[in-house]
N, C-alpha and C positions, 0 to 999 in steps of 0.2 A: 504494500500500500504506500501511497505517495502523499507527502505534504509538499505543496508548492507554495513557496513564500516569496512575496514581493512587498513593496512598500516604498515609502519615501527614503531619500538618502539619509543616512545616519540614524535611521529608526531602530537599528539593532538586528536587522535581518541576518547578517552573517554571524553575529554573536549568538543569537537564539538558535540558529541552525547548528552551531558548534555545541551548544548545551544539549540540544536534542540528540546529537550524535553521541556525546559523552555520557549523558545521564540516562537516555532511553534507548540507546543502541541503534539509532538510525544510521544509515550510510548517507554521507553528505556529498552533494554535488553543488558546486558554486559557479554559476555562470558569471557572476560578478568578478570572481577571481580570474576567470578566463579572459574577460573583457579588460580588466586592469592589466593583466600580463600582455595582452595585445597592444594596449595603449603604450605601455612602457617600451615594448619592442619597437614601436613606431616613433618613440621619442616624444610622446604627447602626454599631457595631463589627462585625467579622466574626463574633465569638462571639454578639453580640446578634441579628444577622441569622440565624445558624444556629439559634439557639433559636427565633426567630420562625417559621422554616421547619418546625420540628417540629410546629407547630400549623397552619400554612397552607402546604402543599406546592405551591400553584398555580404559583409561579415556577419551581420545580424541574421540574415536569411540563412546563410550556411549554418551558423551555430544553432539557430532555432529548429532547423530541420533535424539536427542531431539529438534533440531532447529525448525522443523515444529510445534511441540507441543508447544514450548515456544511462537512462533508467533501466533498460533491459539487462544491463550488465549486473544488476542487483535484483533480479526477478524474485529471489527467495527471501529478500530482506525488505524491511521498511526503509523508505528513502525520504530524505528531506532535500528538496531541490530549490535553491535560490535562483530565481529567474523572473524577469519582468513579465514574461508572457507564457510561462508554463501552464497557467490556468486556461489559456486559450488552446494550446497544443496538446495538453493532457487533461481533458475535461473530467477524467475519472479521478483526478487527484483531489485531495482536500485542499482547497485554495484559501490561502491566508494573506490578508493585506495588513501590514504593520504600519500604522499611522503614527504621526508625531507632530507636535505643534512646531511652528517655524522657529520660535526662539530656542527651544530645546534642541532642535535640529542643528541650529547654528552653534550652540554651546558645545555640542558633541563633536562637531567638526573642528572647532577652534581648539578644544582641549584634549582631543584624542591623540594618543601616541601610536596609533596603528600605522604600520608601514604602508607607504603608497598613498596616504591621504593627501588631499589638496592642502596647500599651505595658505593661510589667511593671516593678514596683519591685524585685523580687528573683528569684533563681533559683527559689525555692519557688513563687512566684506564677506565673512563666513556665511551670513544669512543670505546675502545676495547671490553668492556662489552656489549654495545648495538649492535655493529656489530656482535659479537659472538652470542648473544641471537637471533638476526634476522636470522642468518645463521642456527642455531639449529632449529628454528621454521620452516623455509623452508624445512629443512631436515625431520622433523616430518611428514609434510603433503606430501612430495614427497614419503617417505617410506610407509606411511599409505594408501594414496589414489592415488598415482602416478599423483599428480597434481603439477603444478608450480605456487605458489602464487606470484612469482616475475614477471610473464609474464603479462605485462600491457594490453595485448589484452583480458584478462579475465574480464576486468572492463568496465563499462559504462562511468565512469568519473574518471580521474586521476588528482589530484591537489597537488601542492607543498605547504606545510604549513610553510616553513622556514621563510617567511617574512610576514605572515598574523596573525592577531589577531584571537582569537577564534570566535568572532562575524563575522568578515569578512569571515572566512572559512565557518562558518555555513550558512551565507547568500548565498555564491557562490554555496554550495552544495544544498541548498533549491531551488534556482533558476533553477539549472540543473535538480533536482528532478521533479519540476513542468513541465519543458519542456519535460522530458522523458515520463511522464504520461499524457502529454497534459492537464494540469490543468491551470486554470486562476489564 
């Protein structure tokens, strides 16, 4: 069974996927890590690569077509898949949107020590950067697939991570996953 996780930048998608992997035994696949690696390979920031992808969606199309293949490698395991569009390509997944308010999103970007994160000089710049990055990502998928990733009706479960720890977020998602698939 699959949990597909998407959400706003800095909402904790990767962190909660890692907790689901470590605490609940899911196999984790991160499209975000793959996109960041490709941006680095091209000498671009995440935001620059996202902007580039609005003009040339070929990398997205290639990667998104791989989603079923990536998941099939773990057919006997529960999988947590971080992807903006897995809910669209894998409708059988339990789709989760992790929301966050703009101020908390900017704080997490500004004060995060994770490798590969965008560098911001101020809170205002961090807020502008994350909001712009999210806008660009939405634009990529609207242009490429004519889907609206910001429409909450696309998801089985929407949760705001602004005031939750990663463990609390993972527990809430896991409980809803169990309900969704009627697991004990």
